C-alpha positions as CSV (number, residue, x, y, z in Angstrom):
1,M,-6.1,-136.3,33.2
2,A,-5.1,-139.0,30.8
3,T,-7.7,-141.6,29.6
4,S,-6.2,-144.4,31.7
5,E,-6.7,-142.5,35.0
6,P,-10.1,-143.2,36.7
7,A,-12.5,-140.3,37.1
8,Q,-12.5,-138.7,40.6
9,P,-15.9,-139.0,42.4
10,V,-17.7,-135.8,43.0
11,N,-18.8,-135.2,46.6
12,V,-22.6,-134.6,46.4
13,P,-24.6,-134.2,49.5
14,A,-27.1,-136.8,50.1
15,P,-30.6,-135.8,49.1
16,G,-32.8,-134.8,52.0
17,R,-36.2,-133.4,51.4
18,I,-37.4,-132.8,47.8
19,R,-37.4,-129.2,47.1
20,A,-40.3,-127.3,45.5
21,S,-38.0,-126.3,42.6
22,T,-37.3,-130.0,41.9
23,L,-40.9,-130.8,41.9
24,A,-41.7,-127.9,39.5
25,A,-39.0,-128.9,37.2
26,W,-40.4,-132.5,37.1
27,Q,-43.9,-131.0,36.4
28,L,-42.6,-129.0,33.5
29,V,-41.0,-132.0,32.0
30,E,-44.2,-134.0,32.4
31,D,-46.2,-131.1,30.9
32,A,-43.9,-130.9,27.9
33,R,-44.2,-134.5,27.3
34,Y,-47.9,-133.9,26.4
35,R,-47.1,-130.9,24.3
36,V,-45.0,-132.7,21.7
37,A,-44.9,-131.1,18.2
38,G,-46.6,-134.0,16.5
39,R,-49.6,-134.2,18.8
40,P,-52.4,-131.7,18.3
41,P,-53.7,-129.7,21.3
42,H,-56.7,-130.8,23.3
43,L,-59.0,-128.3,21.5
44,A,-57.9,-129.6,18.1
45,R,-58.6,-133.1,19.2
46,R,-62.1,-132.2,20.4
47,R,-62.8,-130.5,17.2
48,L,-61.7,-133.6,15.1
49,L,-63.8,-135.9,17.3
50,A,-66.9,-133.7,16.9
51,Q,-66.3,-133.5,13.1
52,R,-66.1,-137.4,13.0
53,A,-69.4,-137.6,14.9
54,V,-71.1,-135.3,12.6
55,A,-69.9,-137.2,9.6
56,D,-71.0,-140.5,11.2
57,R,-74.5,-139.2,11.8
58,R,-74.7,-137.6,8.3
59,A,-73.5,-141.0,6.8
60,E,-76.3,-142.9,8.8
61,R,-79.0,-140.5,7.6
62,E,-77.9,-140.8,3.9
63,L,-77.5,-144.6,3.9
64,P,-80.7,-146.6,3.5
65,D,-81.5,-149.1,6.3
66,A,-80.0,-152.5,5.6
């Protein structure tokens, strides 16, 4: 096929019902979106928030009332 010739269309059957495997694949993509390498897991995030809360409470105790 030369570059000047148009591409031949592929005969794809029309989608009927969505199959379970399609839904499972979509769910895997959605789950992977939340497990990006730069984003910490939920437990690490909870730990970080708890450490911040403890640090804030400690700072409130140590600072004199204004």
